[in-house]
N, C-alpha and C positions, 0 to 999 in steps of 0.2 A: 086444647091441650098441645097440639102441634105448634100453634102460633106462640104459645107461652115458651116452649122449648127454644124458640128462635132468640130468646133473650140471652142465652149463653153465647159466648164468643166463638164464632166459627173459625176454623183453622184450615188453610189451604197449603198444599205442598206441590212444588214444581221442581223438576230437575232430573238428576241421574241416579246411578245405583247407590250413592250414599244415602239417598232419601226414598227410593222406591220401596214400597211396602207390599208389592205383589202384583202390580199391573202386568208385568211381563209374563206372569204365569198364565195369563189369558191370551197370549200372543204366540205366534209361530216363530220362535227365536231361541237361540241357545244362551242369550244374555238373561239368564234367570237363575234364581237361587231356590229351586224347588226340590232339591235332593238333600238327604242327610249327608253330613252332619250340620248343615245350616239349620238354625233354630234349636240347637241342642239345649240351650239355656232359656229358650222362650217358655212361657208358662205351659204351653201344650207339649213342649219337647219335640215339636215337629217343624219341618221347614215351612215358612210362610211366604217366601218370596223376598224377604228382607236379606240383604247381603251382610248378615251378622250372625253371631252365635245366639243372640237374643234380641233385645230392643235396639232400634236404631234412633237416630237423632230426632226425627219427628215424634216418635213414641214418647221420648223422654221430655220433649218440650210440652206435649199434650199433658203429661203427668204433672209437670211443673206448674202449668197454668190451671190445673184442676179440671181438664177436659177429658172426655173419653177419646181414645185413639181414632183418627180418621180412617175410613176404609179406602182401599184402592178404588179409583173412579170406575174401573171396569168390573168391579165385583157386583154380581147380581144381588148381593145383600144390601147394596147402597140404594135404599128406597125409603120413602116416607120420612119419619122423624130422623132417621140416620143421616139423611141429606143435610139436615140443619146443623149437624156437627161440623160440616165441611167436607173436604174430599182431598185425596192424594192423587195427583195427576202424573207423578214422576215415573220415569221409565229408564231402566238401566241401559247404558250405552250412548245416551244422547249427549249432545253438546250445544253450544251456542250456535254453531254453524250447522246447516242442514246436511252438509257432506260429512260431518263427523258421524261415524257409525256406518256409513255407506261402505267403507272399505273392510268391514269384517269379512275376512275370507281365510281359507285354509292355507296359510303361508307362515311357517314358523321361521321368521326372519331372525337374524342374529340379534336384532334389536329386541325382539320378543315382547314388545310393549302390549301387544294385543292378545296375549295368551289367555287372559281371563274371559274374553268374549269371542272366542273362535267360532265361526260358523263355516261350514264347507261351502265351496263356491256355488253349489247348486241349491243351497238352502235359501229359503225366503228370509231376508233380513227384515224383521218386523219389530220396530220399536216406535214409541210415540214421540216423534220429533217435536220441537218446540211450537211450531205453528199449530200442530194438532192438539198439544196440551192447552194452548190458549183457546182453541176452538171448543175444546171440551168444557172450559170454564164458561163460555157463552152458553153452551148446551145445559150445563149445570144450572145457570141462572134461570133459564127458561123452565126447567123441571121444577125448581124451587118456587118460582112465581105461580105455578099451577097449584101449589099447596098453600102458600101464605100470601099470595098477591105480589104484584110488581113492586109496590112501594116498600113493603116489608122486606122483600128480597134485596132491594138496593141498600136498605139499612143494614141488613145482615152482612152483606158484602163489604160495605164501607167501614163497618165496625170490626171486621175480621182481622185475624193475624195471618200473615203469609210467610212461608219459608221458600227461598229459591236457591238451589245449589247447582251450579253449572261451571264449566270451564276446564276441569281436569281432563275430560275426554278430548277436548279440542287440542290438547297437547299429546296425551298418551295414545289416543286412538285416532289421531289425524296427523298433526305436524311431525311427530316422531314415530308414527306407526311403523314405517319402514324407512330404510335409508333412501334419501332422495324422493321423499313423498311429494305429491303434487303441490301441496301447500308450502313445503319447504323450498321447492324450486320457485314458487311464485313470490314468496316473501322471505326476507331475512327475519330472524326472530324479533329484532327491534322494531320491525314494521308489522309483523303478524300480530303482536300483542295489542297495539292501538286499534288494529282492524277488528279483532274479535271483541274488544271492549266497546267499540262503536256499534257493533252488531248487537251486543248485549243491551246497550242503551235502548235500542228500538224495542226489544222484548219487554224491558221494564216499563217503558212508556206505554206499551199496549196494556200491561197490567193496570197501570194508573187509569187509562181510558176506560177500562172495564170496571172501575170502581174501587180497586184495592187501595188502601191508605196506610197500612202498616206492613212493610215488606222487609223481612230479614234476608239479606243477600250475603251468602258466604263466598269468601275467596277460596283458593285451592290450598291444600296442605303442601308441605314440602315434597313435591312429586318425586324427587330423586332419592328419597329415603325409604320408600315403600319396599317391602321384601322382594316384590317382583323385579324392581330395579336393581337391588343389591345382588340378586341371583344372576343377573345378566352382566353386570359391569363391575361389581365390587370385589376387590382382592382381599381387603382387610376390614370390611364392614363400613367403608367410607361411602357416603352418599354420592350420587351422580351430580357433578357440578352443573352440567348442561341443563338437566331438567329442573334443578333448583334455581338456576338462573332464570328459567322461564317463569316459574311461580313467583320468583322475586321481582320480576318485571310486572307480572300480571296484577298482583294484589294491590300495590300502591296506585296503579292506574285505574283499577276498579274502584277503589275508595274515592279517588279524585273525581271520577265520573259520577258516583253516587252523590257526592257533595254538591257538584254542579247541578245535578238533577233536582236535588232538594232546594237549592237556591232558586232555580227556575220556577219550581212549583210553589215555593213559599211555605214549605212545611217539611218536617222531618219524616217524610213518607218512607224513605229507603235507609235502612240501617245496615251498615257494613259489619260483617262478622269475620274476624281475622282468625280463621281456623289454622292458618299457617303458624301463628304464634302459639296457640294452644298445643298444636302438635309438636312444635319444636321444643316446647317445655318438657314433654314427656319422652321425646326422642333423644334429647341431649342429656337428660338426667332421669332415666326410667326408675331408678331405685327410689328417688324422692316421691314418686307417685305410686309406689308399691308394685311396679312391674319388674320382672327379672330380665326381660328383654324388650327392646323396641326395634329389633332387627329381624328376628325370626318370627314368621307367621305361626299361629297355632295350628292351622290346617293347610296342608299343601305337601309338596315333595321337592326334592332337590336342594341345592344350597339355600339356606334361610327359609326353607319351605316356600320358596318364591316362584317355582316353576309350575305353569299350567293351572289347572282348576282345583278347587276344593271339592273332593268327591268322596263317596263311601270308602274308597281304597286309599285315600290320602293318609299321611301321618296326622294324628290328632292329639293335641296336648290334653292332659287330664284336668288341668285347672286353667280355664280361660281368663280368670281375673288377673293373672300375672303376666299376660301377654298384651302388648299394646295393639298388635295387629291380629285380627282374626284370620284373614286369608291374605293372599299376596297383595291385595290392594286396599282392603277395607279395615277400619279400626274395629277392635273388640267392643262389646257392649260397655265394658268398664271405661275404655278410652272415650267412647261416645258420651258417657256420663260426665267425664272431666270437661269435654268440649261444651256440653250443655250447661254445666255449672258456670262456665265463663260467659256464656250467652246470658244467663240469668243475672249474674251479679258482678261480672268482670269489669275492670277499668276500661278506659278508652283504648288501651293497648290491645284489647281483645274484641271490643264491640264499640262502634262509633256511629252517631254522636252520643248514644246512651245505651245502657243495658236493658234487658227485657223487663226486669223488675221495675225499673224506673218508668218504662213505657206503660206497663200495666197500671202503675199507680197514677200516672198522668191521665190515662184514658178513663180510669174509674171516676176521676173528678169531673171530666168533661160531660 
């Protein structure tokens, strides 16, 4: 029975808070979404560790491909048949670089980019950096091979779907974390971007070496337009040009790297997801998508509800469906649905070289 279940397509998730579904709840860190009102629209109406009012992007992809949601890898419930569904290894706060997230400390700089993931200087910073996420995949494979055997495990992994979301924190919680950050002294922005893209390439090659063959890789959204950014720098609701310049440089270089990797491998293993374009659509014309605002977060405080954390004491909007942003950094469930719709059926402006519906159809024939 367990072996038969392995015929369903496994789904793996790696990355940061946009896709973390609760791993950080098991860690000693403040980079977690385990307090109300997080989860207010989730079926249980309780916080789950997702940085959302309800479902996040991996949940919605699982639903779209007809799979049950993956569990956090650190969840004690991830055993037996549940392992064959896949696993979510993501951890809020991580980046491409290992020093991203190291600087979480109690310093409310004027830049304020780190407000979401503040930890005091004597707290243990404990997030699952990318080398550990990859090590957990190796451990996962070992655990599954004990259930269905090594050959069947390799087949499950090679036929799986993977989502990888990284990069935003390498700007927000590293390069621009504080004025004159270590990385901004080391690199001009035009040199930092190719550096992190080259480091990202190593991570993706490791995924390939571990047997993954269909990997959705998301770029960053327009970082300068999130409510946290508007609260710090915007006078009239305009986005931060500097952070948008960063994501504007990063995303095309990321797609070029994915194209070169695919050429090197000789297959469409890596699929570039242009979240920036999906986000710009509803940020520039929120009414068209049924939002009343793409500037004010539903949950937060201060200008644009963009200061600090989403807590039980924060302002909370009564109708989350009309807000593009749930908290100072993260999209609402409804915005996530728009992003996933573009992943499923979007043109090459949104996902390249093909959308997920096309991938599913192709893979069903093979």
